[in-house]
Residue, then its C-alpha position, 0 to 999 in steps of 0.5 A: m764903679t770899682r774894679r771889683e765889678g768891672p769892667l763888664f755890666a749890663l741891663p736885661p732885656g727891657a730895660d730903659f738901657p739910655l735911662g738905666l745908664v744915665r741913672g746908674m752912672v749918677s748913682r756910682m758918681a753921686a759920691l765923687p766930686p762933680e769934676v769926675m763927671a765932667e772928665a767921664e768919656l761915655y761912647v754910644n753906637t747911635r745918634r738917637m741913644q746920644r740924643r736920648v741920653r743928652t735928654l735924660f741926664a738934663a732931666e735928672g737936674a743941674r750937674l756937670l755932665p759926661r763928653i757924650r760921642l759915638v764910636t765912630d767919633l774917636g778918629r776925630t781927635l787932634a791926636m789922630a790928625d795924621l791919619p789920611p782921611p778916609v775914602p768918601p763912600l761914593r768914591r770908592r763904589l765908583e772906583l771899584a765899578r770902574l775896575i768892575s767894568g773893564l774885568l766885565d768888557a774882558q770877560p761879559d760872561l761874568a755878570p750883566r753890565a746892569a748889574i755893575y753899580d750893584l756888584a761895585d756896592s757889594l764888593a764895598a761891603l765886602m771890603d769893609e767886612m774885611q777891614g772891621e775883621d783884619v782879614s787880608p785878601a790873602r787870607i781868602e786867596a789862600l782858602d782851599l776851596s777844590d771842591h769849589s773851584r769853578h764858583w771861586e773862580r769867578s768870586l776870585a776874579f771880583i775879589r782880586l780887584v779891591a787887593p790894592f786897595f788893602g795896601a799899606d799906602a792905599p787910602p783907607d775907607a772909613e772901616a780901615r781908618q777905624r781900626r787904625v784909630v782903634e789900634r793907635l789908641a790901645a797902644q797909646w792906653q797900654v802905655a798911658p792909660p786915661a786916669h778918667p772913667v771910658i765907658i762904651a754904651g749900648s754895643t754888642g760888640s758884632r763887628g770886629t773893630t768895635l770889639r778890639l776897641m771894646q777889649a782895649v776899654a776893659q784892660l784901663p783901670q776905669g774903663a768899663i762897657i755896658v751891654p743892653g739885654y743880657d739874659f741873666d736867666m741863661p745857666d752856665v751850660v747854655w752859655q758854654s753851648l755857645g762855642d761854635a759859631l756855626t750852630a750859634e750865631d743865630h742866638p741873641q745872646y751868642r755876642f755877649h758870649r764871644l765878648m765875654q770870650v774875648l775879655g776871659l770872663s765867665p757869666d757870673q763876672v757880669t754885672r747888674w749896672d743898675a739895680a732896676e729890675a725888668p718890667c716883667p722877670p718872670r716873662n724874661r725867664l719865659i722868653s729865655l727858656a724859649l730861645r734856647p739853642a737848638p735842640v731845645t726840647d729837653q731843656w723845655m722838658i727840664e726847666g720848664r717845670n719851674l717855670t713860675e707865674l706864666d699868668a703874671a709873664t703874659l698878661g701884658m701881651t697880646l697876640v694878633e693873628a689877623p687874616s690879612p696884612r690890611a687887618e693888621a695893619l688896621a689893628i696895631a694902628l687903632r691901639l696906636r690911636e688909644a695909646a695916643q688918647t690915653g697918653q700912652r708912650a707908644a712904638l711900633i716895632t718892625p723890619d717890614r716897611t710895606l707894613t709901616r706905611q700901611v699903618t701910617a696911611a691908617l693913623d692919617r685918619w685921625g689926623i695922627v703922624p707918627d715919628d718914624s726914625a726910618g724917613r722916606p726913600l729919596a728915589l721916590s720922594a718929588p726930586g728923586r723921582f724927577l732926577r729919575h725922569v730926566a737920566a733916563l732921557l740920557g741915550e734914549r729916543l724921547t718918547a711921548e709917554a716919557l715927555l709927558t711924564l716929565l712935563k707933568h711932573p710937579l718940579t717941571h717949569s716950577g719957576q713961575d707961570r706954571g699955569p700955561h705950562l699945565l695948559w700947554t701939556r695938556d694940548l701937546e698930550l691930546r695932539l700926541r695922543r690922537r696924532g702922534p708921533a710916537f717918537p716926538t723931536g724938537a721939531d715936532l714940537v716946533a712944528w705943532a706949535a708954529g700951527k697955534d696962533d700963541a706966541g707963549l705956545q711957541a716960546w716954550a715948545g722951543w724952549l723945550a725943543a733945545l733942551l730935549g734936543g740930542l739926547d738919543e746921541i749921547g753915547t759912552r763918555p766920562l761920568a763927570d760929563h754925564v753928570a754934568r749934562h744930567l743936572d744941568l738938564a734937569e735944573a733947566l726944566a725945572g726952572g723953566p724957560s726964565g732960568g733958575t732951578g724952581e723948586l728942584w733943591e728945596k724943601e727937605a727932599g730937594q736938600t738931600a738929593r742936592r747933597v746926593c748930587d753934589d756929592l757925585r758931582r765931586e767924586a765922578p772923576f774917579g768913575g772913569d767911561f759910562s754909557p748912558s744906561d751904565y749912567n742910568d743905573l748907577f744914578t739910580a742905585i745911589l738915589q735908592g741908597a739916600e733917605v729923606r728925614e722929613a719934618p712934619q708936626v709929628h705925634a710926639g709919643i706915637m713912633i715908628w722904629g727899626t728893630l735897631e732902636a728896641r735898645v734905645q726903647g722908653a716906651d710903655l707900648v711896644i707892638l711888634g709888627g710882621l712877626n712872620d718868618g722872612i720878615w722877622p727875621q729877615a732872610p739872608s740875602p745871597d752872598p754872591w762872594m762866599n758860602r758860610q764855610m767859606r766866611h767861617d774859615a776866613g775869619l769873616l762874619l756868617p750870614e746868620r750874624r744878622i739872625g742873631l742881631s735880629a733875635h736880640d732885638f725880639q728878646q729886648a723888645i718883647a720884654a717890655p711893659e705891655v707888648v702887642l705881637t701881631r702877624a698876618i695869618r696870609d699875604s697876597e700870595a699864601e699862608t705864612v709861617p710864624s716867627r721862628w721866636l714868635n713859635r718857639m714861645l707859643n710852642l712852649l705856653g701850649g706844652l707847659a699844661d701843668r703851669g697854666g701855659p695853654q691858658a695864659l696862650a688863650g688869654m693872650r689871643d683872646r686880647g688879640r682878637r678883641l682887637l681884631a674885632l675893633a678893627s673890624a668893626w671900624e671898617s663895618d662902620f663905612e657903608p660899602l657902596p653897592p656894586a653897579p648893576r648892568p646898565a641899559p640906559r634910555p637917552p630921549v629919543e632926540a638925543r639918539p644918533r640919526e647916523l652911524p657908519v656900517t661899522a657901528i652897527g656890529r657894535l650896536i649889536r654886540d654891544p650897544y652901550a658903546v654906542y650909547a657911549r660914542y654917539v650919544l654921550r660922544l665920549r671918544p676913547l683917548p689913545p694910550l700914553r704909550p703908543s705900541p705896534d698893535a693890532l689897530l696899528r697893523g691893520s691900519v699899514l696893511h690897508r695902506v698897502f693893499e690900497q697902494f698896491v691896487e691902487t697903483g696898477k698892482g704888479d709882483r711880489h717884489r714890488l708889493l713888498a717894496l711898497a710894504q717896506e716903504v709904508l712901514d718905514q714911513d708909519v711905523p717907528w718901531p724897527a722890530a715890528r717893521r721887520l715882524w710885519l714885513a716877514r709876516l706879508d712875506r709869508v702870505a705875499d704869494w696867496f695874496l697874489a694869487q687870489e688877486a690873479r683869480r679876479t676878474g674884476t676891475s678896481v673901481l672904488i678904493e676908501d670913498k665915503g658913501g650914505i643913504a637913507l633909511d625908509r621909514f626913519d630919519f636916520r643915515l648910515t654911512a660906509k667907507p669900503d675898503r674895495i669895491d671891484e667892477l666885474a665884466d657884467g657890470s655888478l660889483f664885488i665888494l672886499d675887505y682886508k682883515t688882519g686876523t680871521p675873517p667872520s664865518q657865514k653865521q657871523q655875518k648872518h647875526f652879527d658882522k654885518q658890514l660888507l652885507l650892508e655895504a651891499v645894500m648901499a651899492e645897490r641902492g645908491a649909496f656910492a655916488r661915483l658908482g650910481p645904483r649897481p647890482v652886487s654879485a658878492i663879497s669877500y673878507i679877505g683875511i691876511g692872518t698867520t693862516p690866510k683865508e678869505e670869506t666870500t658870500i654871493i649876494t642875492e636879492e633874498i639876502i638884500d632884502a632882509t638886511w634892508n629888512e633887519l637894518h630897519a628893524l634893528i633902528g627902529a627898535y633903538m627909536q623906541p623910548e622904553q628900548g635901553f642901550p644894554a652894555r656887552r649884550a652879545v660880545f664875541e668873547e668875554r675876556f674881550p675888553g670893549d672901550y667903554d667897560h669902565l664907564a659901564r663899571y664891568g666887573e661890579w655886574e657879571m655877564t649873566d646880570l639882566p640889564r637895568p633900563e634907566d631913562v638918562g636926561 
């Protein structure tokens, strides 16, 4: 390295940058004494780059190595020891969250409180950017934004909060301290420049502080800057067009243009660091032309004539245009599998984490675990989920769902004796599902366990009750108190009654969670007061910002990288996945503070910066020796749009007819279609299971039910399969884990209200509503549902009381069970009428309450025969308290939004017909050849049944004929 060459060096797109860096240093210093290499300082921008450079130096043979450091390590020298240490990022965010909380207390309309930590995170990111670009709050405040005064005032209300952190005496953030380090280092170097080589390699200078460091290094006698992916094929006129950031920052080479401007260099003064060429120079020329700044059409028409060797440029490229994301993932996985079999070093590069998870899952079929650079979000790991479940308990009434979710978590009671814990949890779940309560308390758990003759269960319930009691009473308190209560509770639940912390802090995920929680515990005193919900939002946001790097036995040659790793690539095969707009490039995140013109005027980075960096990563990755470009034509919602860079390349190739562009493009697509065909063939190798037919099981006659309630007769008519499942297989629907104020509960509550109202002598409107309030308070734990249902009852109370006033009978039976045997079959019919009144002539009037619309006369005739059958039973003495009595009428009382009473006058003909029809129905189902078809005559197809999943409804349609099948 000589001063005539420097100070700016580069490697072309596609070159293995770490390898070229090492070989260039070795060759340039080959004639120098070995200590020169040892004295050299080499600064790289990522730890992955640092590790690979060290590995490559070792592969070059025994020699003294340079001092390989990260750019962020500059401030760790003794010369910088007097600078104050940086404020931990979490502490700064907590301080900002406290300030934002105070601002929202004063001006609640500025933002929802749930966004406090997100706003703090966004403000902290803005602070880092301001420090890195040397932009003071005063400079931002001085912007002339009269056209945006209203929005700007809202933004300034938040931005003014950070002004005190920019004071000379304020403890610096990491970015602020790094800038001070660079400024001091630059000043020292001007007075006493180092006599040894100082090299910065791999950075593009996209951040202001790094750019300032590169500027200082370039002024050293032996300073050098080595950049990756420099486009040596771009003409000077194009370089000159990149001067305006507002129009050019999304170009992949814009950062190098800015770097050259800062260093006072021109493109012809950039020197190749290593003599090695790019893997495919014709492809680099093609991509360089395709990515020219807009407008590009005239440049394509002029320079496209000079493109040669398009067949060579595209020979190593495959274009996969998959019909769906699933097909795309499988095609990628198959190509990676092929690379693993042939010993090819392959990398999937994509910002789409959904795609990488799908590819990882597909590779698992063949036992291939790729080396994924991104890790897994801590919030989705087992300790992360467990800690989030525990945090959600604070300040909230304990629900059955939350309790069982926590008890079933694999980390709960993970210290020892987990078997009994799981057994007791199952028993508790069945109790809570069937009998509640919806909001269990410690006293409920203790009372349930007391009814069991099991000392271990009672001790376990007492342990839970002691831990979970009083959580709903937690209010606003200092953050440190929330953290202490949260983590103490989590450790106690994980350890179990015997103590300890179980497996909570074990393995990589547990250790990462422990580190994050220790950081939060240490910085909590800076957070101020938090409500439980604010604390839950804060804790969740902190977990989502951390990742777990687990250490499974990964395949050394199969990698998944983010776009940044394109600079460190050393792969023979590169797959660029998810090449759709919105993914590559990702849409810029909305900036809640300033628009792009404000950012430009203030000297901050534009939103297009990320697009430009992503474009640069794309330009480097696509220049690899072999490249597979993949995209899904459709996602789960609609057709997708190709990535702008892929679209440009396809349009350019399609327009170069005289150079063979369409033929080269067709070759790329043919190779992609072969890969998709292989994926399709792989999928078709698995025989799909045939869809289930519409069932009509035929159990043995002796196994068929010999007793049914009148409510089941309607189901036997409409959905015989439900009767088979309930009374033959004896399968009871399991109540939901999350109980809700549904129609079933509402009907049960209103039945109790009317039952007690009639039993205790009726009364006026006030008494009806008072009784309803009492029942609601006792049976409905949801305040909103109580008020809503009471309001609905209030609307129909006058109608109901008027109907009752017109009745002339006396209630003689309420909710009392009866039964009757059929004449010709070994079968018994049972019933529990809501209410039976005795009329003046001694006859009976049977009534039933419905919370919805009562069945019509036609529905009663063909399907809903509950009251007709109860009338038959009453006339034949099925209810012992009444004896055989004639029935004059039956009536359904609909207490819905539009109250209605549907009354049927009972005649001897109706009684006889109903009795005969019941015999015919039961007789038919006593025949061996009669099956129990699913959903025979449901009221509406959209209404789900309790046993539809068992009947596999959805694999068959209502138009399919039932298929009878004998079952044992």
